[in-house]
C-alpha positions in Angstrom: 0.5 -46.6 -3.9 -0.8 -50.1 -4.4 -1.4 -52.7 -1.7 -2.5 -56.3 -1.6 -3.8 -58.6 1.1 -2.4 -62.0 1.9 -2.4 -64.7 4.5 0.6 -64.4 6.8 1.0 -66.8 9.6 -2.7 -67.7 9.2 -4.0 -64.2 9.5 -5.0 -61.6 6.8 -2.4 -58.9 6.4 -2.0 -56.0 4.0 1.2 -55.5 2.2 2.5 -52.6 0.0 3.7 -53.5 -3.5 7.3 -52.4 -3.9 7.8 -54.0 -7.4 6.6 -56.9 -9.4 8.6 -59.3 -7.3 8.4 -58.0 -3.7 5.7 -56.7 -1.3 6.4 -55.2 2.1 4.2 -56.5 4.9 2.0 -54.1 6.9 1.1 -54.5 10.6 -2.7 -55.0 10.0 -5.2 -55.9 7.3 -6.7 -53.4 4.9 -9.9 -53.0 6.7 -8.2 -52.2 10.0 -5.9 -49.6 8.3 -8.9 -48.0 6.6 -10.8 -47.7 9.9 -7.7 -46.2 11.5 -7.4 -43.6 8.8 -11.1 -42.7 9.2 -10.9 -42.5 13.0 -7.8 -40.3 12.9 -8.9 -38.2 9.9 -5.6 -39.2 8.2 -5.0 -40.0 4.5 -4.8 -43.7 4.0 -1.3 -43.3 2.5 0.0 -41.9 5.7 -1.5 -44.7 7.8 0.0 -47.3 5.4 3.5 -45.7 5.6 3.3 -45.7 9.4 2.2 -49.4 9.4 5.1 -50.7 7.3 7.2 -53.5 8.8 10.6 -54.6 7.7 9.2 -58.0 6.5 9.3 -58.4 2.7 7.5 -61.3 0.9 8.0 -62.8 -2.5 5.0 -61.9 -4.6 5.1 -65.0 -6.8 5.4 -67.2 -3.8 2.2 -65.8 -2.4 0.5 -66.7 -5.7 2.1 -70.2 -5.8 1.0 -71.0 -2.2 -2.5 -69.6 -2.8 -2.1 -67.0 -0.1 -3.4 -64.0 -2.0 -6.7 -62.6 -0.7 -9.0 -59.9 -2.1 -7.4 -56.6 -1.3 -10.3 -55.5 1.0 -12.4 -57.9 3.1 -14.6 -57.8 6.2 -14.1 -60.4 8.9 -17.9 -61.1 8.6 -18.8 -61.6 5.0 -22.4 -60.5 5.7 -21.0 -57.0 6.3 -19.5 -56.8 2.8 -22.0 -55.9 0.1 -21.2 -56.5 -3.6 -23.1 -54.4 -6.2 -22.6 -52.8 -9.5 -23.9 -50.5 -12.3 -24.3 -51.3 -16.0 -24.6 -49.3 -19.2 -22.1 -46.8 -17.8 -19.4 -46.9 -20.5 -19.4 -45.4 -24.0 -20.0 -48.3 -26.2 -21.7 -50.4 -23.6 -25.1 -49.9 -25.2 -23.9 -51.3 -28.5 -22.7 -54.4 -26.7 -25.9 -54.8 -24.7 -28.1 -54.2 -27.7 -26.1 -56.7 -29.8 -27.0 -59.2 -27.1 -30.6 -58.3 -27.1 -30.8 -57.7 -30.9 -33.7 -55.2 -30.7 -32.2 -51.7 -30.8 -33.8 -49.4 -33.4 -33.3 -45.8 -34.4 -37.0 -44.9 -33.6 -37.3 -43.8 -30.0 -40.5 -45.7 -29.6 -38.8 -48.9 -30.5 -35.6 -48.5 -28.4 -34.8 -51.2 -26.0 -34.9 -50.4 -22.3 -31.1 -50.8 -22.4 -30.7 -48.1 -25.0 -33.1 -45.7 -23.1 -31.0 -46.3 -19.9 -27.8 -45.6 -21.8 -29.2 -42.4 -23.3 -30.2 -41.2 -19.8 -26.5 -41.6 -18.8 -25.1 -39.9 -21.8 -27.4 -37.0 -21.4 -27.3 -36.7 -17.6 -24.7 -39.0 -16.1 -22.1 -36.3 -15.5 -23.9 -33.6 -13.6 -22.5 -30.2 -12.7 -21.2 -29.7 -9.1 -24.1 -29.6 -6.7 -26.6 -31.2 -9.1 -27.9 -34.8 -9.1 -27.3 -36.8 -12.3 -29.3 -39.5 -13.9 -29.7 -42.8 -12.1 -27.7 -45.7 -13.6 -28.8 -49.3 -13.9 -28.0 -51.0 -10.6 -27.7 -54.6 -9.5 -26.9 -56.7 -6.5 -24.4 -59.6 -6.6 -24.3 -60.9 -3.1 -22.3 -60.4 0.1 -18.7 -61.2 0.8 -19.2 -64.9 0.3 -19.6 -64.3 -3.4 -16.0 -63.0 -3.7 -13.2 -65.3 -4.7 -9.6 -64.4 -4.3 -7.3 -63.6 -7.2 -6.0 -66.8 -8.8 -8.8 -68.8 -7.1 -11.4 -70.6 -9.2 -14.7 -69.0 -10.0 -17.4 -71.6 -9.4 -20.2 -72.0 -12.0 -23.4 -73.4 -10.6 -25.0 -76.4 -12.4 -28.1 -74.4 -13.3 -26.1 -71.7 -15.0 -26.6 -71.1 -18.8 -23.3 -69.2 -19.3 -20.2 -68.2 -17.5 -18.8 -65.0 -18.9 -16.3 -62.4 -17.7 -16.9 -58.7 -17.3 -13.7 -56.7 -17.1 -14.4 -53.7 -14.9 -13.1 -51.2 -12.3 -14.3 -51.8 -8.8 -14.6 -49.1 -6.1 -13.8 -50.3 -2.6 -15.4 -48.6 0.4 -15.6 -48.7 4.2 -18.3 -46.9 6.1 -17.3 -44.9 9.2 -19.0 -45.1 12.6 -21.3 -42.3 11.6 -22.3 -44.1 8.4 -20.4 -41.9 6.1 -18.8 -43.9 3.2 -15.1 -43.6 2.6 -13.5 -44.7 -0.7 -10.4 -46.8 0.2 -9.4 -47.2 -3.5 -9.9 -49.0 -6.7 -9.2 -52.5 -8.1 -9.4 -54.5 -11.3 -12.6 -56.5 -11.2 -14.2 -59.5 -12.9 -17.9 -59.0 -12.3 -18.7 -62.4 -13.9 -22.3 -62.9 -15.1 -24.6 -65.3 -16.9 -25.3 -63.6 -20.2 -27.4 -66.3 -21.7 -29.9 -65.9 -18.8 -29.9 -62.2 -19.2 -30.4 -62.3 -23.0 -33.4 -64.6 -22.7 -35.3 -61.9 -20.9 -33.9 -58.6 -19.5 -36.1 -59.0 -16.4 -33.8 -61.9 -15.6 -30.8 -59.6 -15.3 -31.1 -59.9 -11.5 -30.7 -63.6 -11.7 -27.8 -63.4 -14.1 -25.8 -61.3 -11.6 -26.1 -63.6 -8.7 -22.8 -65.3 -9.4 -19.4 -65.2 -7.8 -16.8 -62.5 -8.8 -13.3 -61.5 -8.1 -11.3 -58.3 -7.8 -7.6 -57.3 -7.2 -5.0 -58.5 -6.6 -3.9 -54.9 -6.0 -5.8 -52.0 -4.6 -4.9 -48.6 -6.0 -4.8 -45.9 -3.3 -5.2 -42.4 -4.7 -6.6 -40.7 -7.7 -7.8 -42.8 -10.6 -6.5 -41.9 -14.1 -9.2 -40.6 -16.4 -8.3 -42.9 -19.2 -7.3 -46.6 -18.6 -6.5 -49.1 -21.4 -6.5 -52.8 -20.5 -6.7 -56.2 -22.0 -9.2 -59.0 -21.3 -8.4 -62.5 -22.4 -9.5 -66.1 -22.0 -6.8 -68.8 -21.9 -7.7 -72.4 -22.7 -5.2 -75.3 -22.4 -2.4 -72.8 -22.3 -3.4 -71.0 -25.4 -5.2 -67.7 -25.8 -8.7 -68.5 -27.0 -10.0 -64.9 -27.1 -8.4 -61.5 -26.4 -9.6 -57.9 -26.7 -8.6 -54.5 -25.4 -11.0 -52.5 -23.2 -11.2 -48.9 -22.1 -12.4 -47.6 -18.7 -12.0 -44.5 -16.5 -14.2 -41.5 -16.6 -13.0 -40.3 -20.1 -14.6 -43.5 -21.5 -17.7 -43.4 -19.4 -21.2 -41.9 -19.7 -21.4 -41.4 -15.9 -19.0 -39.8 -13.5 -17.8 -42.0 -10.7 -19.2 -39.5 -8.2 -22.7 -39.9 -9.8 -22.5 -43.7 -9.6 -21.4 -43.5 -6.0 -24.1 -41.0 -5.1 -26.9 -43.2 -6.4 -25.5 -46.2 -4.5 -24.9 -44.6 -1.2 -28.0 -42.4 -1.2 -29.8 -45.5 0.3 -29.6 -45.5 4.1 -29.2 -49.3 4.1 -25.9 -48.9 2.3 -24.6 -46.5 5.0 -24.5 -49.0 7.9 -21.5 -48.2 10.1 -18.5 -50.4 9.6 -19.7 -52.1 6.4 -17.5 -52.8 3.4 -18.8 -52.1 -0.1 -17.5 -53.4 -3.4 -19.1 -51.6 -6.3 -18.4 -52.6 -10.0 -18.5 -49.7 -12.4 -19.4 -51.5 -15.7 -17.8 -52.5 -18.9 -18.3 -52.3 -22.7 -16.2 -55.4 -23.6 -17.5 -59.0 -23.3 -16.3 -62.2 -25.0 -20.0 -63.3 -25.0 -20.8 -60.6 -27.5 -18.2 -62.3 -29.8 -19.9 -65.7 -29.5 -17.4 -67.2 -27.0 -18.7 -70.1 -24.9 -16.5 -70.9 -21.9 -15.6 -74.3 -20.6 -14.4 -75.9 -17.3 -10.8 -75.0 -16.8 -10.7 -71.8 -18.9 -8.9 -69.0 -17.3 -9.9 -65.3 -17.3 -7.1 -62.8 -17.3 -7.8 -59.0 -16.9 -4.9 -56.6 -17.1 -4.7 -52.9 -16.5 -1.1 -51.7 -16.3 -1.9 -49.0 -13.8 -3.0 -51.7 -11.3 0.0 -53.9 -11.4 -0.5 -57.7 -11.5 -3.1 -59.2 -13.7 -6.3 -60.5 -12.2 -6.5 -64.2 -13.1 -9.2 -66.7 -12.2 -9.9 -70.2 -13.7 -13.4 -71.6 -14.1 -14.8 -74.6 -12.3 -18.2 -75.9 -13.5 -20.4 -77.8 -11.0 -22.0 -81.0 -12.3 -25.0 -81.1 -10.0 -27.2 -78.7 -8.2 -26.1 -78.1 -4.6 -29.2 -76.2 -3.4 -30.9 -77.6 -0.3 -34.5 -78.7 -0.5 -37.0 -76.6 1.4 -38.4 -78.0 4.6 -41.5 -77.0 6.5 -41.3 -76.1 10.2 
């Protein structure tokens, strides 16, 4: 089952995807339905089926009228935390080390990225009841850093780069007791500043404080182990760059359960009622192939199992909008 969110009569509403042309409206937004499922100890699929209305909407019209929303949101963006993990995919270390250009065979000369990757390969998929290796972890922002599918990704004037990261995103809602519940998965564009990261790996945190997007569809249910997608950049109506990418646990050094454990083990991430969007990493970047993006370029990330392609154009700011600091 796949669902989206859209604006309907000025309010966020979820809708079930019937086919590539039609969605069927639900009586509430995704967050409300997820909280209902948690409170009633029901599978989300049952709650969705019970909430179906007879109203059907034209999918393309929602796109054309800019009414698509991220498939899971919180009414208060401060209660949606956006985070992620890196070096999780087989092949991701090669991409990262190519960026940093320091990887060596000698253990004493390995980059921190390669050491982190090896930890995942050796201990990222622990046996049941055991705790696996910690992944690299980063923070992107709260719900204000999320832009809707089809909407523009803003690039701040101080940015050195604007690069896509095609990833899976896990979407979660915490119950009243603080227990996290996985609502489902979506295509994500984690979007980072790779030039800033490459200059010094300790600037990774800065490079991740950018906007991102995920959706448009939320996959409810089990995730296939092997997923094959395509990431591309379109410029002036022509494909500038295109590359296949692999994701899913069969292509990862870490299990999803291990990544989830190391995120939600922190009490601050188990605050009742909060939404979490967690990116699971990638091994495919246009930046690694020397691509430099421009204003107006459009990212397109496609995974057939997730329905409609995630598309976002770029908009580059021309001046710094940061407010000066004042003394009280």
